[in-house]
GUGUBA-777760 format. One record per residue (C-alpha): z, y, x; residue in one letter. Coordinates in Angstrom, 1 decimal. Each point is the difference from the previous one (the first is absolute). Layout:
REM GUGUBA-777760
       zz       yy       xx   res
        Z        Y        X     A
...
This chain:
REM GUGUBA-777760
       zz       yy       xx   res
    -12.9     81.0     37.1     M
     -2.5     -1.6      2.3     N
     -1.8      1.4      3.1     R
     -3.0      1.3     -2.0     R
      2.2      1.8     -2.5     M
      2.2      1.5      2.6     L
     -2.9      1.3      2.0     R
     -1.5      1.6     -3.1     A
      3.3      1.6     -0.8     L
      0.5      1.4      3.4     L
     -3.6      1.4      0.0     T
      0.8      1.8     -3.2     Q
      3.2      1.5      1.5     V
     -2.1      1.2      3.0     R
     -2.5      1.6     -2.3     R
      2.7      1.7     -2.0     G
     -0.7     -1.8     -3.2     K
      3.3     -1.8     -0.1     V
      3.4      1.5      1.0     S
      2.3     -1.5      2.5     V
      2.6     -0.5     -2.7     E
     -2.5     -1.9     -2.2     E
     -1.1     -2.1      2.9     A
      3.6     -1.0      0.7     L
      0.5     -0.9     -3.7     R
     -3.1     -2.3      0.1     Q
      1.2     -1.6      3.2     M
      3.5     -0.7     -1.4     R
     -0.7     -3.8     -0.1     S
     -0.3     -0.1      3.9     L
      1.2     -1.9      1.8     P
      1.0     -2.4     -2.8     F
      0.5     -0.2     -3.8     C
      3.4     -1.4     -0.9     D
     -0.2     -2.2     -3.1     L
      3.6     -1.2      0.3     G
     -0.9     -3.6      0.7     F
     -2.8      0.9      2.5     A
     -0.9      2.9      2.2     R
     -3.8      0.1      0.0     V
     -1.3      1.2      3.3     D
     -2.5      2.7     -0.9     G
     -0.3      1.1      3.6     H
     -1.2     -3.4      1.3     R
     -3.7      0.7     -0.5     E
      0.3      3.1      2.1     I
      1.9     -1.8      2.8     R
     -1.7     -3.4     -0.1     C
     -3.3      0.5     -1.7     G
      0.6     -2.0     -3.2     F
      2.6      0.4     -2.8     P
      3.0     -2.2     -0.5     E
     -0.9     -3.5     -1.1     V
      2.0     -1.8     -2.7     I
      1.3     -3.5      0.9     F
      0.6     -1.3     -3.5     C
      1.8     -3.2      0.8     Q
      3.7      0.4     -0.8     G
     -0.5      3.2     -2.0     K
      0.5      0.4     -3.8     R
     -3.2      0.7     -1.9     T
      1.2      3.4     -1.3     D
      0.8      1.0      3.6     E
     -3.5     -1.0      1.2     I
     -1.6      2.0     -2.8     V
      2.0      3.1      0.7     R
     -0.7     -0.1      3.7     I
     -3.7     -0.6     -0.7     A
     -0.1      3.0     -2.4     E
      1.7      2.2      2.6     T
     -2.6     -1.0      2.6     I
     -2.9      0.6     -2.3     V
      1.4      3.3     -1.3     E
      0.0      1.2      3.6     S
     -3.8     -0.5      0.1     G
      0.1     -2.9      2.5     A
     -1.6     -3.4     -0.2     N
      2.2     -2.9     -1.2     L
      0.5     -3.4      1.6     L
      2.6     -2.4     -1.3     A
      0.3     -3.5      1.6     T
      1.6     -3.2     -1.2     R
     -0.5      1.0     -3.6     A
      0.0     -2.5     -2.8     S
     -2.5      0.1     -3.0     P
      3.0      1.0     -2.2     E
      0.8      3.0      2.3     V
     -3.6      1.0      0.0     F
     -0.2     -0.1     -3.8     A
      2.9      2.5     -0.2     T
     -1.5      2.2      2.8     V
     -3.4      0.0     -1.7     K
      1.5      1.1     -3.3     A
      1.3      3.2      1.8     R
     -2.8      0.4      2.5     L
     -3.2     -1.2     -1.7     P
     -2.2      0.4      3.1     E
      2.1     -2.5      2.0     A
     -1.8     -3.1      1.2     I
      1.5     -3.5      0.5     Y
     -1.2     -2.2      2.9     H
      1.1     -3.3     -1.3     E
     -0.3     -2.2      3.2     R
      1.5      2.8      2.2     A
      2.8      0.6     -2.6     R
     -0.6      3.7      0.6     A
     -0.4      3.1     -2.2     I
     -2.2      3.0      1.1     T
     -0.9      3.3     -1.5     L
     -2.4      2.2      1.9     R
      0.1      3.8     -0.5     Q
     -1.5      1.2      3.3     T
     -2.5     -1.5      2.4     E
     -0.6      1.0      3.6     Q
     -3.1     -0.8      2.0     P
      0.1     -3.5      1.4     K
     -0.2     -0.4      3.8     P
     -3.1     -1.9      1.2     P
      2.0     -3.0      1.2     G
      0.5     -3.1     -2.1     T
      3.2     -2.0     -0.5     I
     -0.8     -3.7     -0.3     L
      2.5     -2.2     -1.8     V
     -0.1     -3.8      0.6     L
      2.0     -2.8     -1.6     S
      0.3     -3.5      1.5     A
      0.2     -1.7     -3.4     G
     -0.5      0.8     -3.7     T
      3.8     -0.2     -0.5     A
      0.4      2.9      2.4     D
     -2.2      2.3     -2.1     I
      2.8      1.8     -1.9     P
      1.5      1.3      3.2     V
     -3.5      0.9      1.3     A
     -0.7      1.8     -3.2     E
      3.2      2.1      0.4     E
     -1.3      1.1      3.4     A
     -3.5      0.8     -1.5     R
      1.4      2.1     -2.9     V
      2.3      1.8      2.4     T
     -2.8      0.9      2.4     A
     -2.3      1.0     -2.7     E
      2.4      2.4     -1.8     I
      0.5      1.6      3.4     M
     -3.7      0.9      0.2     D
     -1.5     -2.7      2.2     N
     -3.1     -2.1     -0.3     K
      1.2     -3.6     -0.3     V
     -1.8     -3.3      0.2     E
      1.4     -3.5     -0.7     T
     -0.8     -3.5      1.3     I
      2.2     -2.7     -1.6     Y
      0.6     -3.7      0.6     D
     -1.1     -0.1      3.7     V
      2.9     -1.9      1.5     G
     -0.1     -2.1      3.1     V
     -0.3     -3.3     -1.9     A
     -3.6      1.0     -0.4     G
     -0.6      2.4      2.8     I
     -3.8      0.1     -0.5     H
      0.7      2.1     -3.1     R
      1.5      2.7      2.1     L
     -2.8     -0.1      2.6     F
     -2.5      0.5     -2.9     A
      1.5      3.5     -0.4     S
     -0.3      1.0      3.7     H
     -2.0      3.2     -0.7     V
      2.7      1.3     -2.4     A
      2.7     -0.8      2.5     L
     -1.7      2.1      2.7     Q
     -0.8      2.8     -2.4     R
      3.6      0.6     -1.2     A
      2.1      2.7      1.5     N
      3.3     -1.7     -0.9     V
      0.6     -3.6     -1.1     L
      2.8     -1.3     -2.2     I
      0.4     -3.8      0.2     V
      2.2     -1.7     -2.6     V
      1.0     -3.6      0.5     A
      2.7     -2.5     -0.9     G
      0.6     -3.6      1.1     M
     -0.1      0.3      3.9     E
     -1.6      3.5      0.0     G
     -2.6     -0.8      2.7     A
     -2.8      2.1     -1.4     L
      1.4      3.3      1.4     A
     -0.2     -1.3      3.6     S
     -3.6     -1.2     -0.6     V
     -1.1      3.3     -1.4     V
      1.8      1.9      2.7     G
     -1.9     -2.0      2.6     G
     -3.4      1.0     -1.6     L
      0.3      3.8     -0.4     V
      0.7      3.1      1.9     S
      1.8      1.8     -2.8     R
      3.7     -0.1     -1.2     P
      1.0     -3.1     -1.9     V
      2.9      0.3     -2.4     I
      1.4     -3.5     -0.8     A
      1.8     -0.7     -3.3     V
      1.9     -3.3     -0.3     P
      0.3     -1.3     -3.5     T
      2.6     -2.2     -1.6     S
     -2.7     -2.5     -1.0     I
      0.4     -3.5      1.5     G
      1.9     -3.3     -0.1     Y
      3.7     -0.2      0.8     G
     -0.3      0.2      3.8     A
     -1.7      3.4     -0.3     S
      3.5      1.2     -1.0     F
     -1.4      2.5     -2.6     S
     -2.0      1.9      2.6     G
      2.2     -0.3      3.0     I
     -2.4     -2.4      1.7     A
     -3.1      2.2     -0.3     P
      2.2      3.0      1.0     L
      1.0     -1.6      3.2     L
     -3.5     -1.2      0.7     T
     -1.4      3.6     -0.4     M
      2.8      1.5      2.1     L
     -0.8     -2.5      2.7     N
     -3.8      0.7     -0.1     S
     -1.8     -0.2      3.3     C
     -2.5      2.5     -1.3     A
      1.1      3.4      1.3     A
     -1.4      2.1     -2.9     G
      2.2     -1.6     -2.7     V
      3.0      1.7     -1.5     T
      2.1     -1.4     -2.9     V
      1.6      1.3     -3.1     V
      2.6     -1.8     -2.1     N
     -0.5     -3.0     -2.2     I
     -2.1      0.7     -3.1     D
     -0.1      3.7      0.9     N
     -3.6      0.8     -1.0     G
      1.0      3.5     -0.8     F
      1.3      0.6      3.5     G
     -3.2     -1.3      1.5     A
     -2.2      2.1     -2.2     G
      2.1      3.1      0.8     Y
     -0.1     -0.5      3.8     V
     -3.7     -0.9     -0.1     A
     -0.6      3.3     -1.8     S
      1.9      2.0      2.6     L
     -2.1     -1.7      2.8     I
     -3.3      0.5     -1.8     N
      0.6      3.7     -0.8     H
      1.3      0.8      3.4     T
     -2.7     -1.9      1.9     A
     -2.8      1.7     -2.0     C
      1.4      3.5      0.2     R
     -2.1      2.3      2.2     P
      1.8      1.1      3.1     R
      1.8      3.3     -0.4     G
      0.0     -0.1     -3.8     K
      3.1      0.3     -2.1     A
      1.1     -3.2     -1.8     T
      1.1     -0.8     -3.5     H
      1.6     -3.2      1.2     G
     -1.2     -2.7     -2.4     T
     -1.7      2.5     -2.2     R
C-alpha cells in the first residue's frame, strides 16, 4: 500500500464509507510483507518517499519475481537494479508492463506519476565506457519523478567538449558526474557550478585505477567544495540522492513533502 492508496483509504474512513476494521484489514501488509525469504518493506514509500528497490545481484530469479509482484500489487512503482536480460524476461512474463533499460541493467514499471519539480537533474559521463553507470543514475532519477538531462563523453581529455555544454551545466539544479580512470571530471564540474555535484567513481580504467579506487580517492580529495561522493559504480545511489535534493530544493517553503515523490 503506497502513500496515495493509504491517503484514499483514510479519507474513506473519515467519511464513514469504510469501517475501521476494514481499514485495518487492508493495512495488514504494513510495515512489511513476509515472503519467507524476504520481508518486503511496504512502509518505505510512506517513510522515505519511494518504495523499496530490488537489488537483483545475488538473488535468485524466482525471488526477484516474487518481490517485484509484491511491490506492484501494493500499487507502487517498481525499480529493480543490476538485472540481467534473463531476469527481465522472467519478470516480463509475469508483469507485462515492465520495461528493461539495457545499458542501465534496470527494470522499471510505473503505476503512478507525481508532478515533477521544476529543477533538472543533469547526468554527465566522462567517457562512453562510463555510460552504463550514468544510465542507472538517469533511470533511477526518472522513475522518482524528476526531469533528467544527459551529457555523455565529456571527460577532461577533451575538456572543450564539456565547455560546449556550459549553458546546460548552469541550468541544472543537481549534477551527477560519472567518471572512471582518475575521476578528475567531478572536480572540474564542481568548480564551474553553484549547485550540488554528486560524483560517481566507476571501475573503468587500466590496472592502476584499481577497479575504481583511484577515481574514488580523487573525488574524495576534490578541492571543489560542492562535490560529494557515492560508492564505486553506484549510479542508483547517485540518482536517489539527486532526487531527494531536487525535490527538497524545489519544494515551496511551508509545504508538506512527499520525500522523493
